[in-house]
N, CA, C and O of each residue as an XYZ file, in Angstrom:
352
protein
N       1.182    -13.215     -2.529
C       0.719    -12.016     -3.202
C      -0.691    -12.111     -4.371
O      -1.221    -11.196     -5.001
N      -0.914    -13.137     -4.352
C      -1.918    -13.943     -5.043
C      -3.973    -13.102     -4.151
O      -4.933    -12.365     -4.373
N      -3.388    -13.966     -3.247
C      -4.051    -13.654     -2.432
C      -4.813    -12.199     -2.645
O      -5.922    -12.030     -3.152
N      -4.244    -11.565     -2.312
C      -3.942    -10.027     -2.340
C      -4.990     -9.010     -3.699
O      -5.957     -8.261     -3.839
N      -3.893     -9.710     -4.416
C      -4.723     -9.576     -5.735
C      -5.414    -10.453     -6.134
O      -5.279    -11.063     -7.196
N      -6.336    -10.624     -5.207
C      -7.418    -11.540     -6.193
C      -8.748    -10.727     -4.515
O      -9.862    -10.241     -4.715
N      -8.349    -10.810     -3.702
C      -9.619    -10.430     -2.769
C      -9.369     -8.564     -3.425
O     -10.245     -7.913     -3.994
N      -8.066     -8.125     -3.139
C      -7.799     -7.309     -3.277
C      -6.845     -6.379     -2.106
O      -5.862     -5.663     -2.296
N      -7.500     -6.684     -0.985
C      -6.607     -6.715      0.526
C      -7.072     -7.476      0.860
O      -8.112     -8.004      0.466
N      -5.849     -7.921      2.362
C      -5.619     -8.508      3.437
C      -5.499     -8.791      4.234
O      -4.381     -9.279      4.400
N      -6.169     -8.792      5.130
C      -5.854     -8.748      7.424
C      -4.494     -9.773      7.501
O      -4.122    -10.858      7.057
N      -3.888     -8.379      8.606
C      -2.648     -9.625      9.085
C      -2.458     -9.228     10.354
O      -2.175     -8.067     10.649
N      -2.637    -10.396     11.388
C      -3.310     -9.969     12.645
C      -2.285     -9.760     12.957
O      -1.283    -10.184     12.380
N      -2.309     -8.837     14.250
C      -1.272     -8.019     15.067
C       0.395     -8.535     15.010
O       1.423     -8.078     14.510
N      -0.042    -10.004     15.984
C       1.210    -10.377     16.201
C       1.804    -11.957     15.196
O       2.425    -12.985     15.465
N       1.007    -11.197     13.671
C       1.528    -12.124     12.591
C       3.140    -11.545     12.203
O       3.019    -10.876     11.177
N       4.613    -11.564     12.658
C       4.975    -10.618     12.227
C       5.711    -11.121     10.793
O       5.857    -10.274      9.912
N       6.278    -12.813     10.512
C       6.666    -13.441      9.683
C       5.525    -12.760      8.377
O       5.903    -12.296      7.302
N       4.502    -12.840      8.715
C       3.665    -12.238      7.520
C       4.118    -10.463      7.223
O       4.218    -10.037      6.073
N       4.307     -9.760      8.196
C       3.995     -8.917      8.809
C       5.802     -7.938      7.499
O       5.890     -6.919      6.814
N       6.596     -8.881      7.802
C       7.888     -9.357      7.284
C       8.110     -8.892      5.138
O       8.658     -8.112      4.358
N       7.165    -10.134      5.221
C       6.858    -10.471      3.878
C       6.099     -9.025      3.238
O       6.474     -8.826      2.082
N       5.174     -8.045      3.720
C       4.666     -7.527      3.031
C       5.040     -5.929      3.272
O       4.568     -4.825      2.997
N       6.149     -6.479      3.940
C       7.205     -5.089      4.074
C       7.743     -5.062      3.408
O       7.995     -3.878      3.187
N       8.463     -5.971      2.443
C       9.212     -6.089      1.183
C       8.664     -6.265      0.159
O       9.360     -6.222     -0.856
N       7.604     -6.458      0.069
C       6.483     -6.009     -1.131
C       6.266     -4.717     -1.469
O       6.306     -4.224     -2.596
N       5.989     -4.091     -0.229
C       5.876     -3.256     -0.447
C       6.842     -2.050     -0.922
O       6.559     -1.060     -1.597
N       8.377     -2.546     -0.216
C       9.751     -1.430     -0.403
C       9.379     -1.864     -2.141
O       9.770     -1.005     -2.932
N       8.661     -3.114     -2.791
C       9.261     -3.317     -4.333
C       8.410     -2.832     -4.943
O       8.580     -2.680     -6.152
N       7.049     -2.368     -4.250
C       5.903     -1.057     -4.915
C       4.322     -2.093     -4.928
O       3.176     -1.648     -4.859
N       4.698     -3.397     -5.027
C       4.165     -4.225     -4.708
C       2.432     -4.194     -4.424
O       1.409     -4.544     -5.012
N       2.713     -3.729     -3.503
C       2.030     -3.637     -2.697
C       1.829     -2.513     -1.525
O       2.831     -1.798     -1.541
N       0.725     -2.001     -0.310
C       0.720     -0.659      0.317
C      -0.308     -1.360      1.405
O      -1.418     -1.835      1.165
N       0.312     -1.293      2.541
C       0.037     -1.313      3.483
C      -0.075      0.049      4.886
O       0.657      0.905      5.382
N      -1.787     -0.587      5.076
C      -2.334      0.119      6.034
C      -2.323     -0.361      8.106
O      -2.546     -1.485      8.554
N      -2.086      0.554      8.709
C      -2.356      0.331      9.865
C      -3.046      0.352     10.308
O      -3.441      1.441     10.724
N      -3.927     -1.106     10.646
C      -5.513     -0.356     11.436
C      -4.896      0.191     12.741
O      -3.846     -0.070     13.327
N      -5.884      1.018     12.985
C      -6.382      2.150     15.245
C      -6.993      1.167     15.641
O      -7.605      0.204     15.178
N      -6.455      1.977     17.458
C      -7.514      1.215     17.825
C      -8.891      1.552     17.234
O      -9.530      0.537     16.956
N      -9.501      2.679     16.977
C     -10.838      3.080     16.594
C     -11.427      2.193     15.540
O     -12.650      2.063     15.491
N     -10.479      1.446     14.516
C     -11.162      1.047     13.412
C     -10.574      1.829     11.803
O     -10.566      1.491     10.619
N     -10.050      3.234     12.741
C      -9.703      3.620     11.165
C      -7.689      3.216     10.926
O      -6.860      2.927     11.788
N      -7.527      3.373      9.420
C      -6.463      3.273      9.041
C      -5.622      4.113      8.777
O      -5.952      5.226      8.368
N      -4.549      3.808      8.930
C      -3.010      4.778      8.721
C      -2.227      3.748      7.299
O      -2.214      2.534      7.099
N      -1.510      5.190      6.347
C      -0.527      4.177      5.471
C       0.728      3.576      5.782
O       1.687      3.687      5.019
N       0.745      3.368      6.137
C       2.639      3.176      6.371
C       3.569      3.587      5.693
O       3.141      3.107      4.643
N       4.505      4.081      5.389
C       5.392      4.236      3.743
C       6.083      2.461      4.290
O       5.691      1.575      5.049
N       7.347      2.684      3.329
C       7.461      1.141      3.657
C       9.250      1.659      4.717
O      10.060      0.781      5.015
N       9.483      3.193      5.095
C      10.913      2.900      6.431
C       9.679      2.887      7.693
O       9.980      2.792      8.883
N       8.279      2.999      7.203
C       8.022      2.462      8.637
C       7.228      0.519      8.753
O       6.922     -0.267      9.650
N       7.219      0.542      7.719
C       6.509     -0.888      7.836
C       8.454     -1.833      8.490
O       8.308     -2.718      9.333
N       9.686     -1.581      8.111
C      10.185     -2.354      8.165
C      10.649     -2.804      9.902
O      11.354     -3.719     10.328
N       9.984     -1.836     10.515
C       9.324     -1.568     11.766
C       8.473     -2.351     12.593
O       7.951     -1.990     13.648
N       8.340     -3.859     11.819
C       6.694     -4.415     11.553
C       6.680     -4.812     13.198
O       7.150     -5.716     13.888
N       5.713     -3.379     13.454
C       5.515     -3.606     15.501
C       4.167     -4.592     15.398
O       3.296     -4.499     14.533
N       4.222     -5.770     16.735
C       3.084     -6.437     16.959
C       1.909     -5.538     17.734
O       1.063     -5.912     18.546
N       2.070     -4.719     17.392
C       0.921     -4.079     18.939
C      -0.500     -3.756     18.059
O      -1.621     -3.814     18.564
N      -0.136     -3.290     16.194
C      -1.705     -3.840     15.565
C      -1.939     -4.485     14.061
O      -1.208     -4.936     13.178
N      -3.059     -4.326     14.213
C      -3.062     -5.341     12.767
C      -3.087     -4.328     11.692
O      -3.263     -3.110     11.735
N      -2.909     -4.986     10.904
C      -2.574     -4.384      8.918
C      -3.456     -4.940      8.885
O      -3.983     -5.830      9.553
N      -3.855     -3.871      7.236
C      -4.387     -4.314      5.837
C      -3.203     -4.456      4.574
O      -2.647     -3.405      4.255
N      -2.978     -5.168      4.166
C      -2.096     -4.685      2.852
C      -3.163     -4.923      1.949
O      -3.982     -5.722      2.403
N      -3.559     -4.252      0.198
C      -3.922     -3.713     -0.679
C      -2.830     -3.664     -1.471
O      -1.736     -3.288     -1.051
N      -3.066     -4.071     -2.770
C      -2.687     -3.880     -3.734
C      -2.613     -3.014     -4.885
O      -3.417     -3.255     -5.785
N      -1.705     -1.928     -5.056
C      -1.270     -1.394     -5.747
C      -2.423     -0.740     -6.691
O      -2.823     -1.581     -7.496
N      -3.218      0.801     -6.854
C      -3.618      0.273     -8.322
C      -2.642      1.238     -8.386
O      -2.639      1.018     -7.175
N      -1.968      1.924     -8.537
C      -1.364      2.864     -9.548
C      -0.376      3.618     -8.649
O      -0.563      3.920     -7.470
N       0.550      3.836     -9.291
C       2.243      3.645     -8.733
C       2.092      6.015     -8.923
O       2.456      7.068     -8.401
N       1.308      5.438    -10.031
C       1.309      7.743    -10.597
C      -0.022      7.834    -10.670
O      -1.053      7.306    -11.088
N       0.484      8.811    -10.029
C      -1.607      9.542     -9.367
C      -1.713     11.074    -10.559
O      -0.957     12.039    -10.449
N      -2.917     10.943    -11.727
C      -2.786     12.600    -11.850
C      -4.097     12.954    -11.470
O      -5.025     12.237    -11.845
N      -4.342     14.106    -10.677
C      -4.657     14.844     -9.958
C      -5.151     16.565    -10.495
O      -4.846     17.263    -11.461
N      -5.974     16.734     -9.403
C      -6.802     18.092    -10.138
C      -5.246     18.973     -9.738
O      -4.953     19.872    -10.525
N      -4.201     18.699     -8.451
C      -3.064     19.777     -8.309
C      -2.483     19.750     -9.084
O      -1.493     20.467     -8.942
N      -2.543     19.186    -10.091
C      -1.947     19.490    -11.291
C      -2.361     20.385    -12.273
O      -3.518     20.591    -12.638
N      -0.584     21.281    -12.970
C      -1.609     22.106    -13.547
C      -2.261     21.605    -15.253
O      -2.017     20.755    -16.110
N      -3.186     22.727    -15.030
C      -3.349     21.899    -16.791
C      -2.832     21.653    -17.820
O      -3.013     20.815    -18.703
N      -1.899     22.761    -17.588
C      -0.585     22.657    -18.871
C       0.273     21.495    -19.461
O       0.563     21.208    -20.622
N       0.637     20.817    -18.028
C       1.047     19.302    -17.514
C       0.492     17.979    -17.743
O       1.122     16.934    -17.905
N      -0.698     18.144    -17.736
C      -1.290     16.560    -17.897
C      -1.519     15.706    -19.559
O      -1.935     14.643    -20.018
N      -0.911     17.044    -20.012
C      -0.869     16.139    -21.322
C       0.549     15.384    -21.922
O       0.910     14.933    -23.008
N       1.295     15.564    -20.162
C       2.122     14.245    -19.947
C       2.473     13.391    -19.579
O       3.494     12.706    -19.513
N       0.868     13.452    -19.117
C       0.918     11.776    -17.583
C      -0.246     11.061    -19.427
O      -0.155      9.855    -19.656
N      -0.907     11.710    -20.163
C      -1.503     11.624    -20.902
C      -1.712      9.844    -22.172
O      -1.159      9.719    -23.265
N      -2.447      9.011    -21.641
C      -1.849      7.628    -22.731
C      -1.886      7.732    -23.578
O      -2.817      8.180    -24.247
N      -0.221      7.115    -24.121
C       0.179      7.364    -26.085
C       0.116      6.131    -26.259
O       0.574      5.143    -25.684
N      -0.987      6.463    -27.789
C      -0.385      5.452    -28.702
C       0.744      4.439    -29.069
O       1.511      4.992    -29.858
N       1.013      3.554    -28.875
C       2.279      3.158    -28.982
C       2.311      2.512    -30.930
O       3.349      2.059    -31.413
C-alpha cells in the first residue's frame, strides 16, 4: 500500500494472484481502486465484487483512491452546499 500511495499507482502482473488478492481486500475497504488492463491497453475499473474473482488472464493497475465522494455538474445547484467544506 505504501508503494501505491507513493507512486500513485502500481502495475500487477496477470499471474500474480497473491498481490491481486491483497489488492482486492484493499479495494473492499476503500483504500485503492483496481483497473483491469485490456488487450488493447485500455483499462476497465473493477468493482470489489468483480475483483474478488481475481482472474489471472489480464494484468491490473491499482491506484490510490482520489476521493470517495465526487461532486460534479450532475448534482443540482440547490444541493451543492450540502457538500461544501465547513469550518470546524
